[in-house]
C-alpha positions in Angstrom: -127.7 -68.7 99.6 -130.1 -66.3 101.2 -130.4 -63.5 103.7 -133.3 -63.4 106.1 -134.1 -61.3 109.2 -135.5 -63.3 112.1 -137.7 -62.0 114.9 -137.3 -58.5 113.6 -133.8 -58.5 115.1 -131.3 -56.9 112.7 -128.4 -58.7 114.3 -129.9 -62.2 113.8 -129.0 -63.6 110.5 -130.0 -66.8 108.9 -127.3 -68.2 106.7 -127.9 -70.9 104.2 -124.6 -72.7 103.6 -124.2 -75.0 100.7 -121.5 -77.7 101.2 -120.1 -79.3 98.1 -120.6 -83.1 98.0 -118.2 -85.6 96.5 -120.7 -86.4 93.7 -119.2 -84.2 91.0 -118.6 -85.5 87.6 -115.6 -84.9 85.4 -117.3 -82.8 82.8 -120.0 -81.0 84.8 -120.5 -77.5 86.0 -121.8 -76.3 89.4 -125.4 -76.9 88.2 -124.8 -80.7 88.1 -123.6 -81.5 91.5 -125.3 -83.1 94.5 -125.3 -80.9 97.6 -126.9 -80.6 100.9 -128.0 -77.4 102.6 -128.1 -76.5 106.2 -129.8 -73.6 107.9 -127.6 -72.0 110.5 -128.9 -69.4 112.9 -126.1 -67.0 113.7 -126.7 -64.3 116.3 -124.4 -61.4 116.8 -124.6 -61.4 120.6 -122.0 -60.9 123.3 -120.8 -64.4 123.2 -120.2 -64.3 119.4 -118.4 -61.0 119.7 -116.2 -62.4 122.5 -115.3 -65.4 120.5 -114.4 -63.3 117.4 -112.3 -61.0 119.6 -110.4 -63.9 121.1 -109.6 -65.3 117.7 -108.6 -62.0 116.2 -106.4 -60.9 119.2 -104.6 -64.3 119.2 -103.9 -63.9 115.5 -102.7 -60.3 115.9 -100.5 -61.4 118.8 -99.0 -64.1 116.7 -98.3 -61.9 113.8 -96.7 -59.3 116.1 -94.4 -61.9 117.7 -93.5 -63.1 114.2 -92.8 -59.6 113.0 -90.5 -58.9 116.0 -88.7 -62.2 115.4 -88.3 -61.5 111.7 -87.0 -58.0 112.5 -84.5 -59.5 115.0 -83.3 -62.1 112.4 -82.9 -59.6 109.5 -81.2 -57.0 111.7 -78.1 -59.3 111.9 -76.3 -60.2 108.7 -75.0 -63.4 110.3 -78.5 -64.9 110.4 -79.2 -64.0 106.7 -75.9 -65.8 105.8 -76.9 -69.0 107.6 -79.1 -71.5 105.8 -81.2 -72.7 108.8 -82.0 -69.2 109.9 -83.0 -68.2 106.4 -85.4 -71.1 106.3 -86.8 -70.3 109.7 -87.3 -66.6 108.7 -89.1 -67.8 105.6 -91.4 -70.0 107.7 -92.2 -67.1 109.9 -93.1 -64.9 106.9 -95.2 -67.6 105.4 -97.1 -68.3 108.7 -97.8 -64.6 109.1 -99.2 -64.2 105.6 -101.3 -67.3 105.9 -102.6 -66.1 109.3 -103.6 -62.8 107.8 -105.5 -64.4 104.9 -107.1 -66.9 107.2 -108.3 -64.2 109.5 -109.7 -62.2 106.6 -111.6 -65.2 105.4 -112.9 -65.9 108.9 -114.2 -62.3 109.3 -115.8 -62.5 105.8 -117.6 -65.7 106.9 -118.6 -64.2 110.2 -120.3 -61.2 108.7 -121.5 -63.3 105.7 -119.7 -61.1 103.2 -120.1 -62.6 99.7 -117.1 -62.1 97.4 -117.0 -62.2 93.6 -115.6 -65.6 92.6 -112.4 -64.3 91.2 -111.6 -62.4 94.5 -112.5 -65.5 96.5 -110.3 -67.6 94.2 -107.3 -65.4 94.9 -107.8 -65.6 98.7 -108.2 -69.4 98.5 -105.2 -69.7 96.1 -102.9 -68.0 98.5 -104.3 -69.8 101.6 -104.0 -73.2 99.9 -100.5 -72.6 98.6 -99.1 -71.2 101.8 -100.6 -74.1 103.8 -98.4 -76.5 101.7 -95.3 -74.3 102.0 -94.9 -75.1 105.7 -94.4 -78.9 105.5 -92.0 -78.5 102.5 -90.0 -75.9 104.3 -89.8 -78.4 107.3 -88.4 -81.0 104.9 -85.7 -78.6 103.7 -84.8 -77.6 107.2 -84.4 -81.3 108.2 -82.2 -81.9 105.1 -80.1 -78.9 106.2 -79.6 -80.4 109.6 -78.8 -83.8 108.0 -76.1 -82.2 105.9 -74.7 -80.4 108.9 -74.3 -83.6 111.0 -73.8 -86.4 108.5 -72.0 -84.4 105.8 -70.0 -81.8 107.8 -67.2 -81.4 105.3 -69.7 -80.6 102.5 -72.2 -78.7 104.6 -70.8 -75.2 103.8 -70.9 -76.1 100.1 -74.4 -77.5 100.1 -76.2 -75.1 102.5 -75.3 -71.8 100.9 -77.6 -68.7 101.0 -77.9 -68.9 97.3 -79.0 -72.5 97.2 -81.3 -71.9 100.1 -83.0 -69.1 98.2 -83.3 -71.4 95.2 -84.9 -74.1 97.4 -87.4 -71.6 98.7 -88.3 -70.5 95.2 -88.8 -74.1 94.2 -91.1 -74.7 97.2 -93.3 -71.7 96.2 -93.4 -72.8 92.6 -94.5 -76.4 93.2 -97.0 -75.5 95.9 -98.8 -72.9 93.8 -99.1 -75.0 90.6 -102.3 -76.7 91.6 -104.1 -73.5 92.9 -103.1 -71.6 89.8 -104.4 -74.5 87.6 -107.7 -74.4 89.4 -107.9 -70.6 88.9 -107.2 -70.9 85.2 -109.7 -73.8 84.8 -112.4 -71.8 86.6 -111.7 -68.8 84.4 -112.1 -70.8 81.3 -115.1 -73.0 82.3 -117.2 -70.8 84.6 -118.9 -68.0 82.8 -119.8 -66.2 86.0 -116.3 -66.4 87.5 -115.7 -62.6 87.3 -119.2 -61.4 88.3 -120.9 -64.0 90.5 -120.8 -63.3 94.3 -120.4 -66.3 96.6 -119.9 -67.3 100.2 -116.2 -67.8 100.0 -115.1 -71.4 100.6 -112.7 -73.6 98.7 -115.5 -76.1 98.0 -117.6 -73.5 96.3 -114.8 -72.9 93.7 -114.5 -76.6 92.6 -116.5 -77.2 89.5 -115.2 -80.7 88.6 -114.5 -83.9 90.4 -110.9 -84.0 89.3 -110.2 -80.7 91.1 -111.2 -82.2 94.4 -109.4 -85.4 93.8 -106.2 -83.5 92.7 -106.4 -81.3 95.8 -106.7 -84.3 98.1 -104.1 -86.3 96.3 -101.5 -83.6 96.3 -102.0 -83.0 100.0 -101.6 -86.7 100.7 -98.5 -87.0 98.4 -96.6 -84.1 100.0 -97.5 -85.2 103.5 -96.1 -88.7 102.9 -93.0 -87.4 101.1 -92.2 -84.9 103.8 -92.8 -87.6 106.5 -90.4 -89.9 104.8 -87.7 -87.2 104.5 -88.1 -86.2 108.2 -88.1 -89.8 109.4 -85.0 -90.6 107.3 -83.1 -87.5 108.6 -84.1 -88.3 112.2 -82.8 -91.8 112.0 -79.6 -90.7 110.2 -78.9 -88.0 112.8 -79.7 -90.4 115.6 -77.1 -92.8 114.3 -74.6 -90.0 114.0 -75.3 -88.9 117.6 -74.1 -92.4 118.7 -71.0 -92.3 116.6 -67.8 -91.6 118.5 -66.4 -89.6 115.5 -69.2 -87.1 115.5 -69.7 -83.9 117.6 -72.2 -85.5 120.0 -73.4 -82.2 121.4 -74.2 -80.8 118.0 -75.7 -84.0 116.9 -77.9 -84.2 119.9 -79.2 -80.7 119.3 -79.9 -81.5 115.6 -81.6 -84.7 116.8 -84.0 -82.7 119.0 -84.6 -80.2 116.2 -85.6 -82.8 113.7 -87.8 -84.4 116.4 -89.6 -81.0 116.7 -89.9 -81.0 112.9 -91.9 -84.2 113.3 -94.1 -82.6 115.9 -94.7 -79.6 113.6 -95.4 -81.8 110.7 -98.2 -83.5 112.8 -99.6 -80.0 113.5 -99.5 -79.3 109.7 -101.5 -82.5 109.2 -104.1 -81.2 111.6 -104.4 -77.9 109.6 -104.8 -79.9 106.4 -107.7 -81.8 108.0 -109.5 -78.5 108.7 -111.8 -78.6 105.6 -112.8 -82.4 106.0 -113.5 -81.8 109.7 -115.7 -78.8 108.9 -117.6 -80.7 106.3 -118.2 -83.5 108.8 -119.4 -81.0 111.4 -121.9 -79.6 108.9 -123.6 -82.9 108.6 -123.9 -83.4 112.3 -127.5 -82.0 112.3 -127.1 -79.7 115.3 -126.7 -76.1 114.2 -125.5 -74.9 117.6 -123.0 -77.7 117.8 -121.7 -76.9 114.3 -121.2 -73.2 115.0 -119.3 -73.8 118.3 -117.2 -76.7 117.0 -116.4 -74.8 113.8 -115.1 -72.0 115.9 -112.9 -74.3 118.0 -111.7 -76.0 114.8 -110.5 -72.6 113.4 -109.0 -71.5 116.8 -107.0 -74.7 117.5 -106.1 -76.0 114.0 -105.3 -72.7 112.3 -104.4 -70.0 114.9 -102.9 -71.9 117.9 -101.1 -74.3 115.7 -99.3 -71.4 114.1 -98.5 -69.9 117.5 -96.2 -72.9 118.3 -93.8 -72.2 115.4 -91.9 -69.2 117.1 -91.9 -71.1 120.4 -90.6 -74.4 119.0 -87.9 -72.9 116.8 -87.2 -69.4 117.9 -87.3 -69.0 121.7 -85.3 -72.2 122.3 -82.5 -71.0 120.1 -79.7 -69.4 122.2 -78.8 -67.1 119.4 -82.3 -65.8 118.6 -83.9 -65.6 122.1 -81.7 -62.8 123.6 -82.0 -60.7 120.4 -85.8 -61.3 120.3 -86.2 -60.2 123.9 -84.0 -57.1 123.2 -86.3 -55.9 120.4 -89.5 -56.3 122.5 -90.9 -52.8 123.2 -91.7 -53.8 126.8 -88.1 -54.7 127.4 -86.6 -51.7 129.3 -83.1 -53.1 129.4 -81.4 -52.6 126.1 -78.4 -54.9 126.1 -76.2 -55.3 123.1 -76.1 -59.0 122.2 -73.3 -60.6 120.3 -74.8 -63.2 117.9 -73.1 -66.5 118.1 -74.3 -68.8 115.3 -73.1 -72.4 115.9 
């Protein structure tokens, strides 16, 4: 990777990106992989600054909305005693943290800030782990709705705040096993892990083929597993909604909620495809096309995808929406709202 000044313009930077190919061997280090390099002319002009501003402002707006919604949820003990609202709050917190890390990595890439491998590894570890938390959280939310509709007599026993907290802890444990293993392996095998500065991407941290294969395999496994869980709960709740013995109104709401879980899962899949799409764009040959599509890829698959979470789950909820609007600083009418959790 090199720095070069073009046309005596200090704002024109030539960035040499190295994209890791799939031709790693099980026992090799970074010196033994096949790669390809692409020269990208990146100019800090008005258009670039506008694009960066749009992305950052959208991310800040999302984190602000999430923070207001989190504050609204935690300000009422009723929400923190209800399993589905605990899970929703957890998803908001995770999305906000992931958005913060993603924006930092985006800014680092934009200004071509090279990080020491260990620092880059920490950023990538949290970004990778938190990206897997969301689909697993969706699976637990679907199971909670399944228990509420199909096992109503046992729901209060199954979906307790304590068990919900344990489920969240298990989610974080299993999603961070793989990133932590990668960090430990790099610490052991890469002599320059604590001193070598790199352009921070996940591919630059892989030093063996099995790391890439494990990363892709785990993503595929969890996506298939979560898909099966959500499809099963959707069918079960649909059957319950047609049953004369069930609460049809409640079952119908749960049916729509799980359907939205499926939509959100599809959006999660899009975010998991971010790296493969970016690698494909890098081989397109047109540097201008790569830079523009890379920006659109980040904007739609990372930022806007996360913006839908509070809209899909929060603002459509009759208990959350009035409380959320009440806590907005722009709301001049401060009306006390009685929380009715159904």
